[in-house]
C-alpha positions in Angstrom: 105.4 70.2 113.1 104.7 73.5 111.5 106.8 75.0 108.7 107.9 77.8 111.0 109.2 75.3 113.5 111.0 73.4 110.8 112.6 76.6 109.4 113.6 78.3 112.6 115.6 76.5 115.3 114.0 76.3 118.7 116.9 78.1 120.4 116.3 81.3 118.4 112.5 81.3 117.8 111.6 83.7 120.5 114.4 86.2 119.5 113.4 85.9 115.8 109.7 86.8 116.6 110.7 89.7 119.0 113.2 91.2 116.6 111.0 90.9 113.5 108.1 92.5 115.3 110.0 95.4 116.8 111.7 96.9 113.8 110.2 99.5 111.5 108.6 97.9 108.4 111.4 96.9 106.1 109.1 96.5 103.2 106.3 98.5 101.6 103.7 96.9 99.3 103.0 99.5 96.7 99.5 99.4 95.5 98.5 103.0 94.7 101.7 104.8 93.5 99.8 107.4 91.5 98.5 108.8 94.9 101.5 108.0 97.1 104.7 108.7 95.3 105.4 111.8 97.3 104.8 110.0 100.6 107.1 107.1 99.4 109.9 109.7 98.8 109.4 111.1 102.3 109.5 107.6 103.8 112.8 106.9 102.0 114.5 109.9 103.5 113.9 108.5 106.9 114.3 104.8 106.1 116.7 104.4 103.1 116.9 100.6 103.2 113.2 99.9 102.8 112.3 97.3 100.3 109.6 98.2 97.8 107.3 95.5 96.6 105.7 96.8 93.4 102.1 95.8 93.2 100.5 94.1 90.2 97.2 92.3 89.8 95.3 90.5 87.0 94.2 93.9 85.7 96.8 95.5 83.5 98.3 98.6 85.2 97.7 101.9 83.6 100.5 103.7 81.7 100.7 106.2 84.6 101.3 103.5 87.1 104.0 101.9 84.9 105.6 105.3 84.4 105.7 105.9 88.1 107.2 102.4 88.7 109.8 103.1 86.0 110.7 106.4 87.7 110.9 104.7 91.1 113.1 101.9 89.8 115.4 104.2 87.9 115.8 106.6 90.8 116.2 104.1 93.7 117.1 100.7 92.3 120.8 100.9 93.2 119.9 101.9 96.8 116.7 100.0 97.6 115.9 96.4 97.0 112.7 95.8 94.9 110.4 92.9 94.7 107.2 91.8 93.2 103.8 92.0 95.0 101.0 90.3 93.1 97.3 90.0 93.8 95.5 87.3 91.9 91.8 86.4 92.2 92.3 82.7 91.8 95.2 80.2 92.0 94.4 79.3 88.4 95.5 82.7 87.2 98.6 83.1 89.4 101.2 82.0 86.8 99.9 84.3 84.1 99.6 87.2 86.5 103.1 86.8 88.0 104.6 86.2 84.6 103.0 89.4 83.1 104.3 91.4 86.1 107.8 90.0 85.6 107.7 90.9 81.9 107.3 94.5 82.9 110.4 94.3 85.0 112.3 92.8 82.1 111.1 95.4 79.6 112.4 98.2 81.8 115.7 96.5 82.4 115.3 95.4 86.0 115.1 92.0 87.7 114.2 90.7 91.1 114.2 87.4 93.0 111.7 88.6 95.7 108.0 87.9 95.8 105.1 88.6 98.1 101.6 87.4 97.4 98.7 89.7 97.9 96.9 88.9 101.2 99.7 86.4 101.9 97.8 83.8 99.8 100.0 80.9 98.9 99.6 77.3 97.8 102.2 74.8 96.6 101.7 75.9 93.0 102.5 79.5 94.0 105.9 78.4 95.1 106.4 76.2 92.0 105.5 79.2 89.8 107.9 81.4 91.7 110.6 78.9 91.4 110.0 78.4 87.7 110.1 82.2 87.1 113.2 82.8 89.2 111.5 84.3 92.3 113.3 82.3 94.8 112.9 84.5 97.9 109.3 84.4 98.9 108.2 86.8 101.6 105.7 85.5 104.0 104.2 87.4 107.0 105.6 85.8 110.2 102.1 85.1 111.6 101.2 83.3 108.3 104.3 81.0 108.2 102.7 78.5 110.6 99.6 78.3 108.4 101.7 77.1 105.4 100.6 73.5 105.2 101.2 73.2 101.5 105.0 72.7 101.8 107.8 74.6 100.1 109.7 73.2 97.1 113.4 72.9 97.2 115.1 76.0 95.9 112.7 78.4 97.5 113.7 80.5 100.5 111.0 81.8 102.9 111.8 85.3 104.1 109.7 86.1 107.2 108.1 89.5 107.2 107.5 90.7 110.7 106.1 94.1 109.7 105.1 95.7 106.5 103.1 98.6 105.3 101.1 99.5 102.2 101.9 102.7 100.5 98.4 104.1 101.1 99.1 103.7 104.9 102.1 106.1 104.9 
């Protein structure tokens, strides 16, 4: 039995898939804010409840990126939910990469419990790291849920993502 089948009761599976796939993207993975901040503002005017997933990777973000993230958080944190979107090159570096990104959030006075892995890459350790660091709502693309054969530790909630965008696609 797949994880999706275990998480979503049979009686609502079809409705869940249809509803998730028909709504405008409720989250945007921000990966190039220095080029897209104006487009993000335009998107927000039309879709004020969009969740922003701030992108980080193993490479330290530039001061300009951090400044734009700080501006975005300061301006929209009370209206829009924010989460963490992290790309890591190998599973062995995921804890340090996620931890460093969370340290940024803490330094600027914000927190989150939402996490989406770059390219929807997850293994059991990813969930354990998230749990340890307080990221208890893990976003997983709906089509990828069935592929999660690694299991999910107790205390982690999977949030199906039917549709998402990257900021550079706006």
